Backbone as CSV, one residue per row, in Angstrom:
resi,resn,N_x,N_y,N_z,CA_x,CA_y,CA_z,C_x,C_y,C_z
1,UNK,-31.022,-22.214,-23.965,-30.052,-21.156,-23.642,-30.374,-19.852,-24.378
2,UNK,-30.581,-19.947,-25.697,-30.866,-18.761,-26.502,-32.246,-18.202,-26.181
3,UNK,-33.244,-19.093,-26.021,-34.605,-18.638,-25.718,-34.666,-17.942,-24.364
4,UNK,-33.960,-18.495,-23.372,-33.898,-17.851,-22.049,-33.270,-16.469,-22.154
5,UNK,-32.211,-16.377,-22.959,-31.508,-15.101,-23.120,-32.400,-14.069,-23.804
6,UNK,-33.142,-14.499,-24.821,-34.040,-13.571,-25.533,-35.149,-13.086,-24.607
7,UNK,-35.670,-14.015,-23.806,-36.704,-13.627,-22.831,-36.172,-12.576,-21.858
8,UNK,-34.969,-12.805,-21.315,-34.379,-11.853,-20.369,-34.011,-10.548,-21.057
9,UNK,-33.619,-10.615,-22.319,-33.321,-9.395,-23.083,-34.538,-8.477,-23.121
10,UNK,-35.703,-9.054,-23.343,-36.936,-8.255,-23.424,-37.435,-7.881,-22.034
11,UNK,-37.557,-8.881,-21.160,-38.151,-8.662,-19.837,-37.320,-7.712,-18.977
12,UNK,-36.024,-7.968,-18.873,-35.173,-7.131,-18.015,-35.070,-5.702,-18.518
13,UNK,-35.003,-5.532,-19.838,-34.894,-4.175,-20.379,-36.185,-3.391,-20.199
14,UNK,-37.311,-4.055,-20.324,-38.586,-3.364,-20.076,-38.684,-2.925,-18.616
15,UNK,-38.269,-3.805,-17.710,-38.270,-3.453,-16.293,-37.338,-2.278,-16.007
16,UNK,-36.158,-2.306,-16.611,-35.177,-1.246,-16.386,-35.664,0.102,-16.914
17,UNK,-36.219,0.093,-18.124,-36.643,1.351,-18.742,-37.853,1.959,-18.034
18,UNK,-38.573,1.132,-17.282,-39.687,1.646,-16.482,-39.231,2.083,-15.088
19,UNK,-37.943,1.960,-14.805,-37.384,2.444,-13.543,-36.850,3.860,-13.757
20,UNK,-37.324,4.808,-12.980,-37.018,6.217,-13.216,-35.515,6.497,-13.190
21,UNK,-34.813,6.029,-12.147,-33.387,6.312,-12.012,-32.597,5.719,-13.181
22,UNK,-32.976,4.522,-13.586,-32.294,3.850,-14.695,-32.509,4.627,-15.997
23,UNK,-33.752,4.986,-16.265,-34.079,5.687,-17.512,-33.392,7.048,-17.591
24,UNK,-33.345,7.764,-16.459,-32.670,9.068,-16.437,-31.174,8.915,-16.710
25,UNK,-30.530,7.936,-16.071,-29.104,7.687,-16.292,-28.849,7.293,-17.743
26,UNK,-29.696,6.445,-18.278,-29.571,5.992,-19.659,-29.681,7.169,-20.630
27,UNK,-30.700,7.997,-20.449,-30.941,9.142,-21.341,-29.831,10.181,-21.222
28,UNK,-29.425,10.483,-19.998,-28.389,11.491,-19.779,-27.047,11.051,-20.379
29,UNK,-26.743,9.762,-20.285,-25.476,9.265,-20.830,-25.471,9.327,-22.358
30,UNK,-26.595,8.976,-22.994,-26.682,9.089,-24.452,-26.464,10.531,-24.887
31,UNK,-27.125,11.461,-24.198,-26.969,12.889,-24.517,-25.527,13.333,-24.302
32,UNK,-24.897,12.868,-23.216,-23.504,13.216,-22.928,-22.575,12.712,-24.029
33,UNK,-22.748,11.461,-24.445,-21.878,10.871,-25.466,-22.076,11.540,-26.826
34,UNK,-23.309,11.919,-27.134,-23.561,12.650,-28.378,-22.883,14.018,-28.357
35,UNK,-22.824,14.616,-27.163,-22.240,15.954,-27.030,-20.724,15.927,-27.087
36,UNK,-20.107,14.984,-26.370,-18.637,14.998,-26.275,-17.960,14.133,-27.328
37,UNK,-18.727,13.284,-28.025,-18.117,12.411,-29.033,-18.630,12.731,-30.442
38,UNK,-19.935,12.627,-30.652,-20.491,12.793,-31.998,-20.367,14.219,-32.512
39,UNK,-20.790,15.188,-31.695,-20.779,16.591,-32.139,-19.386,17.079,-32.547
40,UNK,-18.330,16.853,-31.731,-16.989,17.298,-32.148,-16.501,16.659,-33.450
41,UNK,-16.819,15.369,-33.662,-16.404,14.714,-34.900,-17.063,15.374,-36.102
42,UNK,-18.361,15.625,-35.998,-19.080,16.274,-37.103,-18.506,17.657,-37.380
43,UNK,-18.231,18.406,-36.318,-17.696,19.761,-36.479,-16.305,19.721,-37.101
44,UNK,-15.416,18.901,-36.539,-14.035,18.842,-37.038,-13.979,18.353,-38.479
45,UNK,-14.764,17.303,-38.788,-14.700,16.753,-40.143,-15.299,17.697,-41.180
46,UNK,-16.099,18.648,-40.729,-16.670,19.626,-41.666,-15.754,20.820,-41.911
47,UNK,-14.756,21.018,-41.044,-13.891,22.196,-41.199,-12.462,21.868,-41.611
48,UNK,-12.024,20.606,-41.483,-10.612,20.311,-41.767,-10.286,20.370,-43.255
49,UNK,-11.289,20.329,-44.113,-11.036,20.382,-45.561,-11.567,21.665,-46.199
50,UNK,-11.744,22.700,-45.399,-12.287,23.951,-45.929,-11.296,24.709,-46.802
51,UNK,-10.019,24.586,-46.495,-9.008,25.343,-47.227,-8.814,24.790,-48.637
52,UNK,-8.426,25.674,-49.561,-8.112,25.263,-50.926,-6.674,24.775,-51.046
53,UNK,-5.906,24.922,-49.964,-4.498,24.506,-49.952,-4.410,23.140,-49.298
54,UNK,-3.980,22.141,-50.060,-3.953,20.762,-49.561,-3.001,20.601,-48.385
55,UNK,-1.898,21.362,-48.371,-0.930,21.270,-47.278,-1.579,21.641,-45.942
56,UNK,-2.355,22.706,-45.953,-3.048,23.152,-44.734,-4.094,22.112,-44.311
57,UNK,-4.799,21.570,-45.295,-5.798,20.535,-44.986,-5.150,19.306,-44.352
58,UNK,-3.964,18.927,-44.857,-3.241,17.780,-44.309,-2.801,18.029,-42.871
59,UNK,-2.342,19.240,-42.585,-1.950,19.594,-41.216,-3.165,19.540,-40.283
60,UNK,-4.270,20.117,-40.739,-5.503,20.105,-39.930,-5.983,18.682,-39.681
61,UNK,-5.888,17.855,-40.721,-6.299,16.464,-40.587,-5.406,15.715,-39.599
62,UNK,-4.085,15.994,-39.639,-3.145,15.372,-38.712,-3.451,15.789,-37.278
63,UNK,-3.667,17.084,-37.059,-3.977,17.587,-35.719,-5.254,16.958,-35.186
64,UNK,-6.266,16.863,-36.056,-7.560,16.291,-35.646,-7.429,14.814,-35.267
65,UNK,-6.762,14.040,-36.118,-6.718,12.599,-35.914,-5.794,12.181,-34.774
66,UNK,-4.630,12.823,-34.668,-3.615,12.341,-33.733,-3.513,13.154,-32.441
67,UNK,-3.970,14.391,-32.471,-3.912,15.209,-31.261,-5.269,15.348,-30.587
68,UNK,-6.347,15.037,-31.329,-7.674,15.097,-30.712,-8.358,13.729,-30.691
69,UNK,-8.624,13.142,-31.881,-9.482,11.962,-31.947,-8.896,10.769,-31.205
70,UNK,-7.621,10.433,-31.482,-7.024,9.236,-30.883,-6.986,9.291,-29.358
71,UNK,-6.450,10.367,-28.743,-6.439,10.381,-27.267,-7.833,10.516,-26.662
72,UNK,-8.690,11.326,-27.279,-10.029,11.528,-26.713,-10.877,10.271,-26.841
73,UNK,-10.673,9.495,-27.913,-11.436,8.253,-28.101,-11.196,7.291,-26.942
74,UNK,-9.922,7.124,-26.551,-9.612,6.228,-25.434,-10.273,6.662,-24.145
75,UNK,-10.226,7.965,-23.865,-10.829,8.491,-22.635,-12.344,8.319,-22.654
76,UNK,-12.947,8.643,-23.797,-14.410,8.540,-23.904,-14.862,7.082,-23.835
77,UNK,-14.055,6.166,-24.377,-14.425,4.744,-24.322,-14.363,4.218,-22.887
78,UNK,-13.396,4.692,-22.121,-13.331,4.325,-20.699,-14.572,4.854,-19.973
79,UNK,-14.958,6.097,-20.292,-16.180,6.670,-19.723,-17.400,5.853,-20.136
80,UNK,-17.441,5.422,-21.368,-18.514,4.586,-21.912,-18.685,3.314,-21.072
81,UNK,-17.586,2.624,-20.771,-17.650,1.401,-19.965,-18.036,1.686,-18.523
82,UNK,-17.515,2.793,-17.987,-17.861,3.181,-16.620,-19.357,3.475,-16.500
83,UNK,-19.900,4.132,-17.503,-21.329,4.468,-17.497,-22.201,3.219,-17.615
84,UNK,-21.712,2.206,-18.328,-22.459,0.951,-18.428,-22.564,0.276,-17.060
85,UNK,-21.466,0.298,-16.314,-21.473,-0.286,-14.965,-22.370,0.521,-14.023
86,UNK,-22.276,1.838,-14.114,-23.093,2.706,-13.261,-24.575,2.538,-13.563
87,UNK,-24.895,2.286,-14.842,-26.292,2.120,-15.247,-26.929,0.935,-14.535
88,UNK,-26.214,-0.176,-14.449,-26.749,-1.363,-13.796,-27.017,-1.131,-12.317
89,UNK,-26.185,-0.303,-11.699,-26.340,-0.028,-10.267,-27.614,0.744,-9.959
90,UNK,-28.206,1.361,-10.977,-29.470,2.083,-10.781,-30.660,1.142,-10.606
91,UNK,-30.461,-0.130,-11.000,-31.558,-1.084,-10.923,-31.246,-2.285,-10.043
92,UNK,-29.980,-2.751,-10.089,-29.630,-4.000,-9.431,-28.643,-3.775,-8.290
93,UNK,-28.549,-4.771,-7.408,-27.657,-4.694,-6.244,-26.334,-5.376,-6.594
94,UNK,-25.249,-4.653,-6.440,-23.919,-5.195,-6.689,-23.565,-6.181,-5.586
95,UNK,-23.144,-7.396,-5.987,-22.830,-8.455,-5.020,-21.350,-8.425,-4.630
96,UNK,-21.047,-8.926,-3.447,-19.657,-8.960,-2.961,-19.034,-10.324,-3.258
97,UNK,-18.910,-10.623,-4.545,-18.314,-11.902,-4.945,-16.793,-11.805,-4.955
98,UNK,-16.088,-12.930,-4.745,-14.619,-12.894,-4.609,-13.918,-12.308,-5.837
99,UNK,-12.952,-11.427,-5.586,-12.136,-10.836,-6.643,-10.660,-10.987,-6.277
100,UNK,-9.814,-11.023,-7.300,-8.378,-11.189,-7.089,-7.619,-10.170,-7.932
101,UNK,-6.565,-9.626,-7.359,-5.761,-8.620,-8.059,-5.166,-9.180,-9.345
102,UNK,-4.678,-10.417,-9.292,-4.062,-11.015,-10.482,-5.038,-11.052,-11.655
103,UNK,-6.282,-11.440,-11.384,-7.269,-11.512,-12.456,-7.641,-10.129,-12.968
104,UNK,-7.617,-9.126,-12.089,-7.862,-7.755,-12.540,-6.770,-7.317,-13.519
105,UNK,-5.519,-7.676,-13.201,-4.390,-7.377,-14.102,-4.555,-8.142,-15.415
106,UNK,-4.918,-9.414,-15.328,-5.096,-10.251,-16.513,-6.188,-9.697,-17.425
107,UNK,-7.325,-9.354,-16.852,-8.434,-8.833,-17.651,-8.069,-7.475,-18.252
108,UNK,-7.444,-6.620,-17.452,-7.042,-5.309,-17.960,-6.064,-5.438,-19.118
109,UNK,-5.086,-6.340,-18.971,-4.112,-6.572,-20.039,-4.814,-7.080,-21.299
110,UNK,-5.765,-7.980,-21.144,-6.481,-8.541,-22.293,-7.276,-7.466,-23.024
111,UNK,-7.952,-6.593,-22.267,-8.691,-5.494,-22.886,-7.756,-4.602,-23.699
112,UNK,-6.621,-4.236,-23.105,-5.663,-3.354,-23.778,-5.088,-4.021,-25.021
113,UNK,-4.705,-5.297,-24.896,-4.117,-6.013,-26.029,-5.118,-6.139,-27.180
114,UNK,-6.359,-6.450,-26.869,-7.385,-6.555,-27.915,-7.620,-5.208,-28.589
115,UNK,-7.584,-4.129,-27.817,-7.764,-2.794,-28.382,-6.622,-2.434,-29.318
116,UNK,-5.397,-2.773,-28.923,-4.225,-2.478,-29.747,-4.279,-3.266,-31.055
117,UNK,-4.608,-4.559,-30.963,-4.688,-5.394,-32.170,-5.783,-4.880,-33.102
118,UNK,-6.922,-4.483,-32.537,-8.019,-3.936,-33.344,-7.592,-2.669,-34.066
119,UNK,-6.843,-1.806,-33.352,-6.399,-0.546,-33.951,-5.388,-0.788,-35.067
120,UNK,-4.494,-1.759,-34.868,-3.463,-2.051,-35.875,-4.082,-2.675,-37.128
121,UNK,-5.008,-3.613,-36.916,-5.615,-4.326,-38.046,-7.055,-3.871,-38.273
122,UNK,-7.256,-2.556,-38.210,-8.613,-2.008,-38.294,-9.275,-2.283,-39.639
123,UNK,-8.470,-2.461,-40.690,-9.027,-2.715,-42.019,-9.351,-4.192,-42.254
124,UNK,-8.955,-5.058,-41.318,-9.269,-6.481,-41.418,-10.468,-6.771,-40.516
125,UNK,-11.631,-6.908,-41.118,-12.874,-7.018,-40.365,-12.893,-8.222,-39.431
126,UNK,-12.318,-9.340,-39.873,-12.383,-10.550,-39.053,-11.572,-10.403,-37.763
127,UNK,-10.412,-9.750,-37.860,-9.606,-9.531,-36.655,-10.313,-8.558,-35.717
128,UNK,-11.002,-7.581,-36.302,-11.768,-6.628,-35.500,-12.884,-7.321,-34.739
129,UNK,-13.632,-8.170,-35.432,-14.720,-8.911,-34.793,-14.185,-9.862,-33.722
130,UNK,-13.055,-10.505,-34.015,-12.466,-11.444,-33.060,-12.055,-10.745,-31.777
131,UNK,-11.325,-9.632,-31.908,-10.860,-8.907,-30.726,-12.018,-8.315,-29.939
132,UNK,-13.004,-7.773,-30.652,-14.180,-7.230,-29.972,-14.944,-8.323,-29.239
133,UNK,-15.039,-9.481,-29.854,-15.771,-10.590,-29.236,-15.081,-11.060,-27.963
134,UNK,-13.755,-11.155,-28.005,-13.005,-11.545,-26.806,-13.222,-10.524,-25.688
135,UNK,-13.027,-9.239,-26.009,-13.177,-8.192,-24.998,-14.582,-8.098,-24.447
136,UNK,-15.575,-8.152,-25.329,-16.967,-8.037,-24.887,-17.415,-9.270,-24.097
137,UNK,-16.934,-10.447,-24.475,-17.314,-11.654,-23.721,-16.781,-11.590,-22.297
138,UNK,-15.567,-11.052,-22.132,-15.017,-10.864,-20.785,-15.821,-9.813,-20.021
139,UNK,-16.180,-8.737,-20.719,-16.967,-7.679,-20.073,-18.317,-8.219,-19.597
140,UNK,-18.997,-8.968,-20.450,-20.298,-9.526,-20.070,-20.167,-10.518,-18.916
141,UNK,-19.085,-11.289,-18.915,-18.886,-12.239,-17.816,-18.633,-11.500,-16.504
142,UNK,-17.930,-10.368,-16.573,-17.712,-9.557,-15.369,-19.019,-8.986,-14.854
143,UNK,-19.870,-8.522,-15.768,-21.190,-8.010,-15.383,-21.971,-9.099,-14.665
144,UNK,-22.031,-10.275,-15.274,-22.784,-11.388,-14.683,-22.217,-11.778,-13.330
145,UNK,-20.885,-11.841,-13.239,-20.227,-12.265,-12.002,-20.485,-11.275,-10.864
146,UNK,-20.486,-9.999,-11.191,-20.660,-8.963,-10.161,-22.084,-8.892,-9.630
147,UNK,-23.059,-9.377,-10.417,-24.459,-9.238,-10.003,-25.154,-10.574,-9.724
148,UNK,-24.447,-11.689,-9.852,-25.098,-12.981,-9.601,-25.073,-13.320,-8.113
149,UNK,-26.002,-14.145,-7.722,-26.057,-14.645,-6.346,-25.120,-15.849,-6.254
150,UNK,-23.922,-15.631,-5.729,-22.907,-16.680,-5.741,-23.203,-17.808,-4.757
151,UNK,-24.181,-17.620,-3.891,-24.570,-18.717,-2.998,-25.219,-19.857,-3.780
152,UNK,-25.592,-19.582,-5.035,-26.177,-20.618,-5.893,-25.135,-21.306,-6.774
153,UNK,-23.956,-20.657,-6.920,-22.988,-21.160,-7.904,-21.631,-21.548,-7.307
154,UNK,-21.244,-20.956,-6.185,-20.036,-21.331,-5.432,-18.718,-21.087,-6.186
155,UNK,-18.634,-19.993,-6.906,-17.380,-19.668,-7.594,-16.465,-18.863,-6.674
156,UNK,-15.160,-19.134,-6.780,-14.177,-18.393,-5.985,-13.463,-17.325,-6.806
157,UNK,-13.657,-17.345,-8.117,-13.052,-16.315,-8.975,-13.808,-16.217,-10.296
158,UNK,-13.651,-15.100,-10.961,-14.410,-14.834,-12.184,-13.879,-15.580,-13.401
159,UNK,-12.616,-16.037,-13.358,-12.066,-16.772,-14.499,-12.698,-18.155,-14.619
160,UNK,-12.845,-18.849,-13.496,-13.543,-20.146,-13.513,-14.982,-19.972,-13.990
161,UNK,-15.593,-18.890,-13.542,-16.970,-18.599,-13.956,-17.046,-18.394,-15.471
162,UNK,-16.087,-17.643,-16.012,-16.059,-17.399,-17.465,-15.838,-18.697,-18.240
163,UNK,-14.876,-19.492,-17.805,-14.548,-20.731,-18.510,-15.705,-21.733,-18.496
164,UNK,-16.522,-21.713,-17.449,-17.643,-22.647,-17.349,-18.898,-22.162,-18.067
165,UNK,-18.895,-20.898,-18.476,-20.095,-20.325,-19.111,-19.759,-19.527,-20.370
166,UNK,-18.622,-19.827,-20.986,-18.113,-18.988,-22.077,-19.036,-18.932,-23.296
167,UNK,-19.800,-19.990,-23.550,-20.611,-20.041,-24.773,-21.619,-18.896,-24.843
168,UNK,-22.347,-18.682,-23.760,-23.370,-17.627,-23.774,-22.733,-16.248,-23.904
169,UNK,-21.580,-16.055,-23.284,-20.907,-14.759,-23.362,-20.342,-14.499,-24.761
170,UNK,-19.760,-15.521,-25.364,-19.174,-15.353,-26.701,-20.259,-15.138,-27.758
171,UNK,-21.359,-15.852,-27.645,-22.453,-15.689,-28.619,-22.955,-14.249,-28.634
172,UNK,-23.257,-13.717,-27.445,-23.811,-12.367,-27.383,-22.750,-11.292,-27.608
173,UNK,-21.505,-11.601,-27.311,-20.417,-10.672,-27.629,-20.251,-10.555,-29.133
174,UNK,-20.344,-11.679,-29.843,-20.241,-11.663,-31.307,-21.402,-10.894,-31.918
175,UNK,-22.607,-11.124,-31.407,-23.780,-10.382,-31.899,-23.583,-8.881,-31.690
176,UNK,-23.099,-8.516,-30.505,-22.843,-7.100,-30.208,-21.821,-6.512,-31.168
177,UNK,-20.739,-7.251,-31.390,-19.675,-6.785,-32.278,-20.191,-6.571,-33.695
178,UNK,-20.985,-7.502,-34.183,-21.533,-7.392,-35.545,-22.443,-6.180,-35.685
179,UNK,-23.175,-5.861,-34.627,-24.094,-4.717,-34.682,-23.331,-3.394,-34.602
180,UNK,-22.496,-3.239,-33.574,-21.881,-1.924,-33.326,-20.845,-1.562,-34.379
181,UNK,-20.215,-2.552,-34.999,-19.204,-2.233,-36.011,-19.809,-1.845,-37.355
182,UNK,-21.129,-1.841,-37.434,-21.809,-1.339,-38.627,-22.357,0.066,-38.428
183,UNK,-22.131,0.626,-37.234,-22.494,2.030,-37.015,-21.474,2.927,-37.713
184,UNK,-21.900,4.085,-38.206,-20.921,5.052,-38.716,-20.054,5.560,-37.574
185,UNK,-18.853,6.020,-37.883,-17.904,6.430,-36.845,-18.482,7.515,-35.949
186,UNK,-19.338,8.370,-36.498,-19.909,9.472,-35.710,-20.856,8.972,-34.613
187,UNK,-21.407,7.786,-34.793,-22.369,7.245,-33.821,-21.856,5.990,-33.130
188,UNK,-20.578,5.677,-33.309,-20.070,4.401,-32.790,-20.178,4.312,-31.271
189,UNK,-19.676,5.309,-30.548,-19.695,5.244,-29.074,-21.117,5.305,-28.524
190,UNK,-21.956,6.278,-28.939,-23.344,6.260,-28.437,-24.090,4.986,-28.819
191,UNK,-23.881,4.515,-30.065,-24.544,3.286,-30.504,-24.072,2.080,-29.716
192,UNK,-22.769,2.016,-29.456,-22.210,0.931,-28.657,-22.804,0.937,-27.250
193,UNK,-22.957,2.117,-26.679,-23.533,2.238,-25.338,-24.968,1.703,-25.309
194,UNK,-25.764,2.073,-26.293,-27.164,1.647,-26.335,-27.258,0.131,-26.488
195,UNK,-26.540,-0.413,-27.466,-26.609,-1.856,-27.733,-26.082,-2.662,-26.553
196,UNK,-24.927,-2.267,-26.025,-24.321,-3.009,-24.914,-25.173,-2.919,-23.654
197,UNK,-25.779,-1.762,-23.418,-26.623,-1.603,-22.226,-27.840,-2.517,-22.286
198,UNK,-28.381,-2.733,-23.495,-29.505,-3.660,-23.637,-29.055,-5.104,-23.427
199,UNK,-27.955,-5.490,-24.062,-27.530,-6.886,-24.028,-26.984,-7.287,-22.658
200,UNK,-26.339,-6.374,-21.947,-25.785,-6.752,-20.646,-26.884,-7.126,-19.645
201,UNK,-28.102,-6.662,-19.870,-29.209,-7.015,-18.980,-29.617,-8.478,-19.088
202,UNK,-29.194,-9.133,-20.177,-29.481,-10.562,-20.321,-28.885,-11.354,-19.163
203,UNK,-27.729,-10.909,-18.688,-26.946,-11.706,-17.736,-27.326,-11.446,-16.282
204,UNK,-28.391,-10.683,-16.081,-28.936,-10.504,-14.735,-30.027,-11.541,-14.529
205,UNK,-29.857,-12.379,-13.532,-30.802,-13.464,-13.208,-30.801,-14.591,-14.243
206,UNK,-29.769,-14.649,-15.056,-29.630,-15.768,-16.002,-29.177,-17.013,-15.224
207,UNK,-29.602,-18.195,-15.665,-29.223,-19.439,-14.993,-27.905,-19.950,-15.578
208,UNK,-26.821,-19.745,-14.830,-25.490,-20.136,-15.290,-25.150,-21.548,-14.826
209,UNK,-24.073,-22.076,-15.402,-23.532,-23.351,-14.923,-22.802,-23.114,-13.609
210,UNK,-23.057,-23.948,-12.623,-22.421,-23.798,-11.328,-21.030,-24.416,-11.297
211,UNK,-20.292,-24.079,-10.263,-18.938,-24.620,-10.090,-19.022,-26.057,-9.597
212,UNK,-18.242,-26.935,-10.224,-18.189,-28.337,-9.812,-16.750,-28.696,-9.482
213,UNK,-16.492,-29.005,-8.226,-15.137,-29.347,-7.784,-14.655,-30.617,-8.461
214,UNK,-13.379,-30.606,-8.866,-12.785,-31.788,-9.484,-12.945,-31.862,-10.978
215,UNK,-13.748,-30.971,-11.552,-13.941,-30.936,-13.008,-13.182,-29.750,-13.567
216,UNK,-12.191,-30.006,-14.400,-11.358,-28.956,-14.978,-11.905,-28.541,-16.339
217,UNK,-12.381,-27.315,-16.427,-12.870,-26.801,-17.699,-11.703,-26.220,-18.500
218,UNK,-11.919,-26.063,-19.801,-10.886,-25.513,-20.665,-10.637,-24.049,-20.309
219,UNK,-9.362,-23.690,-20.170,-9.004,-22.318,-19.827,-8.821,-21.501,-21.108
220,UNK,-9.817,-20.705,-21.457,-9.771,-19.915,-22.679,-8.802,-18.742,-22.581
221,UNK,-8.377,-18.441,-21.375,-7.465,-17.311,-21.169,-6.015,-17.769,-21.020
222,UNK,-5.742,-19.019,-21.372,-4.403,-19.585,-21.152,-3.316,-18.763,-21.846
223,UNK,-3.525,-18.411,-23.108,-2.516,-17.651,-23.857,-2.247,-16.298,-23.211
224,UNK,-3.321,-15.606,-22.817,-3.165,-14.300,-22.182,-2.469,-14.441,-20.819
225,UNK,-2.787,-15.519,-20.108,-2.130,-15.760,-18.821,-0.633,-15.974,-18.989
226,UNK,-0.241,-16.721,-20.017,1.179,-16.962,-20.260,1.926,-15.650,-20.510
227,UNK,1.321,-14.771,-21.300,1.957,-13.482,-21.604,2.059,-12.625,-20.341
228,UNK,0.974,-12.578,-19.575,0.972,-11.780,-18.335,1.994,-12.330,-17.345
229,UNK,2.053,-13.648,-17.208,3.021,-14.250,-16.283,4.454,-13.936,-16.685
230,UNK,4.726,-13.948,-17.986,6.056,-13.606,-18.473,6.392,-12.156,-18.147
231,UNK,5.428,-11.256,-18.345,5.649,-9.840,-18.055,5.866,-9.612,-16.558
232,UNK,5.048,-10.268,-15.736,5.184,-10.124,-14.291,6.548,-10.650,-13.832
233,UNK,6.953,-11.801,-14.387,8.265,-12.377,-14.031,9.399,-11.443,-14.428
234,UNK,9.307,-10.892,-15.630,10.351,-9.981,-16.112,10.430,-8.726,-15.242
235,UNK,9.276,-8.129,-14.948,9.251,-6.892,-14.165,9.731,-7.144,-12.735
236,UNK,9.250,-8.223,-12.122,9.655,-8.522,-10.740,11.151,-8.845,-10.662
237,UNK,11.671,-9.560,-11.680,13.108,-9.873,-11.705,13.934,-8.616,-11.867
238,UNK,13.477,-7.728,-12.738,14.180,-6.455,-12.956,14.215,-5.621,-11.675
239,UNK,13.071,-5.555,-10.980,13.000,-4.786,-9.728,13.900,-5.416,-8.670
240,UNK,13.877,-6.760,-8.591,14.689,-7.462,-7.599,16.178,-7.169,-7.792
241,UNK,16.654,-7.303,-9.033,18.080,-7.072,-9.292,18.443,-5.602,-9.168
242,UNK,17.464,-4.713,-9.432,17.721,-3.283,-9.249,17.997,-2.968,-7.786
243,UNK,17.230,-3.596,-6.896,17.461,-3.386,-5.461,18.750,-4.048,-5.002
244,UNK,19.072,-5.192,-5.633,20.296,-5.890,-5.257,21.532,-5.067,-5.566
245,UNK,21.473,-4.273,-6.640,22.633,-3.510,-7.087,22.772,-2.150,-6.397
246,UNK,21.768,-1.792,-5.614,21.847,-0.490,-4.917,22.958,-0.533,-3.882
247,UNK,23.724,0.521,-3.850,24.818,0.606,-2.859,24.253,1.010,-1.515
248,UNK,24.796,0.419,-0.480,24.357,0.740,0.880,25.090,1.969,1.349
249,UNK,24.335,2.971,1.756,24.919,4.218,2.216,25.180,4.111,3.713
250,UNK,26.391,4.227,4.081,26.724,4.138,5.506,26.629,5.499,6.155
251,UNK,25.955,5.544,7.237,25.763,6.811,7.972,26.758,6.849,9.131
252,UNK,27.625,7.852,9.170,28.587,7.932,10.259,27.920,8.123,11.610
253,UNK,28.443,7.429,12.574,27.879,7.531,13.944,28.577,8.646,14.692
């Protein structure tokens, strides 16, 4: 499993970097992320402490962190993930494998929840690695699912695919997390893009475990599913009773 992955890590990336469209997209995205993420951080962090008055420095620091960095980080990270998906399309053909709205909601909720937990417990390295590993393993499984030839595996949804192949995704997600979380904050997004773009190529043409009817694999997303189901039930019940309480307006004839 590991040897196959290492081989594909080298072989697929060499093939991709020798593809003109792929290399141009890769280079342009790195330059873009350095321009919109790294450069502003360097500039802001060099000017927020210029004043000799600590009160002014504190105000500048507050404006930078909460009015610029926090909202812009979320937007740039979404762009970062979008660019990773677009990069693969420069080399590989996107497959029309089955997708479901419920699983899209489940995965989206899991990404958001992991991001929130990471932000809250940012000083606890183990929680950071755990949340990053969960999120990245799901991301890598989505990459693999979107580009695999499903006529060889017979999956009807990406959750079954993840549960049957979670080991390879978690291993490389953990490796990714350990690498990118050692980048300085100024290079975190560009560095994350470079590392993730290399590792996601492992899952193109990788030999996964196929779907076997009648065999129930462990559902690693069970906890997240329970939370999502509770939220969906609460929201749908609230909407239902809201409509029930609406007064009927009678229109005179």
